[in-house]
C-alpha positions in Angstrom: -46.5 65.5 192.7 -49.3 64.0 194.8 -52.3 65.3 196.8 -51.9 65.4 200.6 -55.0 64.0 202.3 -56.3 62.5 205.5 -54.8 63.2 209.0 -51.7 64.8 207.5 -53.8 67.8 206.3 -54.7 68.7 209.9 -51.3 69.9 210.9 -51.2 72.4 208.0 -54.0 74.7 209.1 -54.6 76.4 212.4 -57.7 78.2 213.8 -60.2 76.1 212.0 -63.8 76.8 213.1 -65.0 73.2 212.7 -62.3 70.7 211.6 -64.7 68.0 210.7 -66.9 70.2 208.5 -64.0 71.9 206.9 -62.1 68.7 206.0 -62.9 67.4 202.6 -61.6 64.4 200.6 -58.9 66.4 198.8 -58.3 69.5 201.0 -59.4 71.8 203.7 -62.0 74.6 203.4 -61.1 78.2 204.4 -63.7 80.5 205.9 -64.5 84.2 205.7 -63.1 86.5 208.4 -63.1 89.9 206.7 -64.2 91.7 203.5 -62.6 94.9 202.2 -63.5 97.1 199.3 -60.8 98.7 197.1 -60.5 102.5 197.4 -57.5 103.1 195.2 -55.6 101.6 192.3 -52.4 99.5 192.6 -49.3 99.1 190.5 -46.8 96.4 189.6 -43.4 96.5 188.1 -40.6 94.0 187.5 -39.0 94.8 190.8 -41.1 94.4 194.0 -39.7 97.6 195.5 -41.8 99.5 192.9 -45.0 97.6 193.8 -47.9 99.7 195.0 -50.8 97.8 196.7 -54.2 99.5 196.5 -55.8 101.0 199.6 -58.8 99.1 201.1 -61.6 99.8 203.5 -63.0 97.2 205.9 -66.7 96.5 205.3 -69.0 95.8 208.3 -71.1 92.7 208.8 -74.7 93.5 210.0 -75.8 92.5 213.5 -76.8 89.0 212.3 -73.3 88.5 210.8 -74.3 89.0 207.1 -72.8 91.3 204.5 -74.4 92.3 201.2 -72.0 92.7 198.3 -72.8 94.5 195.0 -71.2 93.3 191.8 -67.5 94.0 191.9 -64.1 93.0 193.4 -63.3 92.6 197.1 -60.4 91.5 199.1 -61.3 88.7 201.5 -59.2 87.5 204.5 -59.6 84.0 205.8 -59.9 82.9 209.4 -57.4 80.0 209.2 -53.6 80.3 209.4 -52.0 78.2 206.7 -48.4 76.7 207.1 -47.0 75.1 204.0 -44.1 72.7 204.6 -40.9 72.7 202.6 -42.0 69.7 200.6 -45.5 71.0 199.6 -47.4 73.8 197.9 -51.1 74.5 197.8 -53.7 75.7 195.3 -57.0 77.3 196.3 -60.3 76.7 194.4 -63.6 78.3 195.0 -66.3 76.1 196.5 -68.9 75.1 193.8 -71.7 76.8 195.8 -69.9 80.1 195.5 -69.6 79.6 191.7 -73.3 78.8 191.5 -74.0 82.1 193.2 -72.2 83.8 190.2 -69.1 84.7 192.2 -65.5 83.4 192.2 -62.2 83.6 194.0 -59.0 84.5 192.3 -56.0 82.9 194.1 -52.3 82.5 193.8 -50.1 79.6 194.6 -49.2 79.0 198.2 -45.4 78.5 198.2 -43.3 76.1 200.2 -42.5 77.8 203.6 -45.4 80.3 203.5 -47.2 80.9 206.8 -50.0 83.3 207.2 -53.7 84.2 207.3 -54.2 84.4 203.5 -56.2 86.7 201.4 -57.9 86.2 198.0 -59.8 88.3 195.5 -63.6 87.8 195.6 -65.3 88.7 192.3 -69.1 89.1 192.4 -70.5 88.7 188.9 -74.1 88.3 189.8 -76.0 91.5 188.9 -78.2 91.0 191.9 -75.1 90.8 194.2 -74.1 88.3 196.8 -74.9 87.9 200.5 -72.3 86.3 202.7 -72.3 85.3 206.4 -69.2 85.7 208.5 -67.3 82.4 208.7 -68.9 81.2 205.4 -66.8 78.4 203.8 -65.6 80.0 200.6 -62.6 78.0 199.3 -61.0 74.6 199.3 -57.3 74.5 199.7 -55.6 71.5 198.0 -52.1 70.6 199.2 -49.7 69.1 196.8 -46.7 67.0 197.9 -43.6 67.9 195.9 -41.2 65.2 194.7 -38.5 66.7 196.9 -38.0 69.6 199.3 -38.0 73.0 197.7 -34.6 74.5 197.3 -35.7 77.6 199.1 -38.7 78.6 201.1 -41.0 81.6 200.6 -39.6 84.7 202.3 -41.6 87.5 200.6 -43.7 90.4 201.8 -46.7 88.3 202.7 -44.8 85.9 205.1 -46.7 86.0 208.4 -49.5 88.2 207.0 -52.6 88.9 209.1 -51.4 86.8 212.1 
């Protein structure tokens, strides 16, 4: 496995706000489109047909594009559409500035063949909360080249999400 970098990265993400600012040495940064609060519980079982995703409610940015978040968990949606080729996977990591604000992102693996406008769990630990501006750069997505093409591509519930 190796990290995909340079010009090759640019074909993997659409709808970037500022390609130059969002392109880093080892990945691409994803930006904030939407924040939702959880309004119900969820449930998981061995079989996905028994999965129950929690209900959410969209939170509004103020007239200057800011949102104030109290300590807690939030569902964030990114602006960019990610397309993972058959010979790659991706891992998301919170930007260090977010961590220094006492907040983090919980992410899953982006599988070969996935295409969508992804979501992650934002956890605000800071007792004083966190203020975010719409389009804030929150996460760096690192793309990993697999040794060979995946035997099968992602075809789950989240394929094509939020497009």
